[in-house]
N, C-alpha and C positions, 0 to 999 in steps of 0.2 A: 557571272564574273564581270569585272569592270575593264573593258578593253581600253579605255582612255588612260589607264595607269600601266598598261602592258607594253613591253618592248617585244616585238614580234620579228622573227627572222624566217625567211623562206628560202630554202635551197632550190636551185633550178628556177629561180624567180623570174627569169626572162622568157620562160616557155609559155605555151598556151594557157596552161592552168595558172601559172604564176601571175601572168598579166591580169587575168580575170579576178584572181584572189586579191591582188593589190587594188584593182579598181573598186571592188566592193568594200574592202577595208577602209580605204581613204574616203569613200563617199558616205558610208553608213556607220562605221565603228570608231574611226578616229583614234587609232592607237597612239600611245605616247611616241613611239618610234617604230618604223617599219623598214627592215633591212632586207635588201635584195642581194642574195649570195649566188653568184654564177660565174662561169668561165668566160663568157662572151662580152667583151667590152663594147662592141658595136651595138649589141642589143640593149645593153645597159644605157648607152648613150641615147638610143631611140626611146627607151622608156622614160628617161629623164626629160626629154623634150615633150613627150606625151603627157606625163603626169605632173611635171613641175611647173606647167604654165600657170596654174592656179595656186601657186605658192604652197606646194605640198611639202611643208617644212619638216614633216615627220619622216620623209623618205630618205633612206641612205642606200648607197651602192657599195658592195664589197666584192671585188674580184677574187675568186678562189675556186678550188676544186675540192670536192668531198674526199678525194683520195689523200689530201694533204691535212693530216691531223693537226699540225701546228697552226695552220691557217684557220682551221675551224675553232681551235681554242681561242685564238684572238677574236674571231668574229662573234663567238658565243658569249664573250665577257659582258655581263650585265643584261643578257637576254632572258626573258621569261618564258616565251613560247617559241618552239621551232616547228615549222611545217616542212617536212622533207619530201620535196617533189623532184629532186635531181635524179636522173637515171639515164642509162642507155636503154632505149625501149624499142628500137626498130628490130623486129624479129630476124630478118635476114642478116643485118649487120652484126647482131649478137652471135648468130650461128657462125659467121665467117671470122669474127674477132672474139673468140670465147674468153681469152684472158682479160681483154679490156672490159668485157661485160662483168666479169667476176670482180675486177678491181674497183669498178665504179659502183655496181649494184650491191655487192656483198661487203667488200672491205670498206667501201664508203659508208655503209650502214653501221659497221663496227666503229668507224671513226666518229660518226654522229653520236652514237651512244656514249663512247668514252668522253668526248668533249662536253656533252651535255651534263654528265655526272660531275666531271671535274670543275665545270664553270657554274654549277648551281642552277641550271635551267629547271623550270618547274614542270613544263609539259612538252612532250614531243609527240607529234602525230605524223605517221609516214603513209604515203600514198602507195597502194598496191593495185593489183589487177586481177581480173577473172582468170588470167593465164597462169596465176600462181596455184590454182586449184587443179590437182592431178596434171602437172605440167608435162607437155610433150615437146617443148622447145627450151633452149637455154635461157632465154629471157624469162619465161615463166619459172624456171627452176631457180634463177637468181632472186626473183621476187619472193618466191616461197622461202628461201633461206633468209632473206631480209625480214620477212614477217616474223619468222621464228626468233631472229636476233632481237627485234624490237620488243616482242612479247616477253621474252626471257630477260631482256634488259632491266625489267622491273626487279627481278631477283638479283641481278648483277649489281644493281645500284646500291644494295645493302641498306645502310641507314640513311642514305640520301633521300630527299623528298621528291626527286624527279620521277615522273611517271611517263610511260611509253605506251602508245596504242597505234592501231593501223586503221586505215579506211581502204576498203576493197570495192571497186566498181568496174563496170564494163566499158565498151568503146565510147569514146567521146565524139559527138556529132561535130564534124567539121574540123577536128584537130588535124595537125600535120601528120600525114601517114594514114589518115582515115580513108575508107573506100569512097565516102561521099564526094570529097574533092576530086578523087580519081574519076568517078562517074561523070562529074560535072565537066571535067576536061575532055573525057572521051566522047561525050555526046556531041561535041562539035564535029566529030568525024562521022556521026551517024551509026557508030558501032561501039559497044562496050564489052568488056570481058569480065566473066565471073569464073570462080574456080569450081564451084559445085552448086547445083540448083537446090539442093536440100539444106544448105547452110543457113543457120540462124545466129543472131547476135543480140546481146543486150545493148541498149543505147541510153546515153545520158548527155545532157548539154554541159558546156563549161560552166554556165551559170548555176545549174543544179549541183554540179560536182563541187564547186567552190563553196556554195552555201551549205551543203551537206558537211563538208570538212569543218566549217566554222561551228556548226551545231555540235558536231562530235567533240571538238575541242572543249566546248562548254560543258559537255556531259561526261567526258571520260574520267575514269578513276584509275586506269592503268591496266593493260593486259587485254583489252577488248580488240576484236576485229569487227569494225562496223561495216555493214553491207546494206546499201539502200535498196528499196523496192523500186525497180525500174522496168520499163517495158522492153519487149523483144520485137524483132521483125525478121521475116524470111528474106533472104538475099534477093530473090526474084521480085518480091513486092517492093523492096527497096529500089531495085534497078528500074522498075516500071514507074515508080514515083519520081525518081530523079532524072531519068532519061526516057520519057515516054516516046514510043515509036521507033526507038533505036533497035538495030539488030543486036542480038545477044550471042556471044561466042563463049562456050564453055571450054576453059583451058586446063582443067584438072587441078585438084587440090595440091597445095604447095607443101614442101617439107616443113614440119613443125606447126602445121595448121590443123585445127579441129573442125569437125562439122558443126558442133554445138559447144558453146562455152558454159561453164558451171561456176556459179558464185558461192554456193555452199554444197559440199559433197555429202553423201549419206553418212560417212563416218564423222564429219564435223557436226552434222545436225544433232547428234546426241548431246553436244555441249553448246547448243545454240538456242537462244530464245527469240521469239517473234514479237515485234512491237508494231504499232499501227503503220509506221512509215519505213521500217527497217528491220533487219535481223542483226543480232549481236552474238558473235562467236565468243564464248567465254572459255578461258583457259582453265584446265584442271589445277587444283591446288598443288603448289610445289613448296617443299620445305624452305623456310626462310622468307617467303613472300606470299601474300594473298591480298587481293584488293579489299580495302576497308568497307566499301559499299559495292553492291552488285545491282545492276539495273533490273527492274521488274518487268517481266514479260511472260509470254505463253510458251510452254515447252512444245517442241515440234514432234509430229507423229513419227513412229518408226518407219524407216525407209525414205524419209523426206530427202529430196534433192532439189535444189534451186538451180535449174538449168534454163538456158535460153530457148530450149525446145518444149519444156513443160511449164513455162511461165503463164500464169493466168491473165497477164496484162500484155496485149499485143498492140503495137502501133498501127493506126490506120494510115492510109496514104496521105490524108489531109494533115494529120498530126505530124507525120514525118516531114512534110514540106514546111510546116510551120517551124519545127525544130531546126531545119536546115536553112531557114530564112528564104524559102522559095514560094511561100504562100502568095 
């Protein structure tokens, strides 16, 4: 696809992912127009200062909330590609404010789909999370609902040419709310806290996540859930890499937290193909819609499960330090 002719909009564009996505887009892909859609005018102002120093004339800023369907309709006018990164994603906050999480993460997804269909957007890709697989907390449950909405949005679109897909990946190294910045802060005291020594997690960097999303936009035909192959690490190895020599206190697993995260469940694996750098969850055929083209890949064996505990790729301490910028 020719990015130079594309008008691209990203919701939640002032977040960690959004800033990295914008950086890469402006530096390497040069879209015709790149629209930042978010609620925070201060962060938009800071981004304008950061990115507009070198005459980033393609950049536009649009204050709005994904809960506001009318505002989305106006923002999507003339847009070709939408990257949906806006969400309430702090697990404890979602547990304590469940209606707010539902309004943003689920009803916001519905608004994105409706506005994209009505305004003639060509492609929409939504960011999901490993917590959407067999969810045990409200955040994961809302992201699972959002995934289903976007996948079935292809049938809901009817004769429209718009196509919807999702990207699902694990914890982002160094993002806000990540355990790595917490450990970096705690090590100043000589003591860090972990919830359970057996815990494992998938890890990906912002750079890797943003580039994966860009590739998936180029490859999507609609209805796919793209899952990158990314490494895992045990929480104790992580703690030793980030805060060597610190005392470790185990405080117990928190409500809504898993010992291990899963990116593809055994049930999903039956409809999933494996490629060199990723898995693609394909949706079963539904009356009224089926993708015109399907990606080619290898079928997964019976009982396959892609979890952070049975991952064949594990981060070494040196690799983790490099990802975290501590090498």
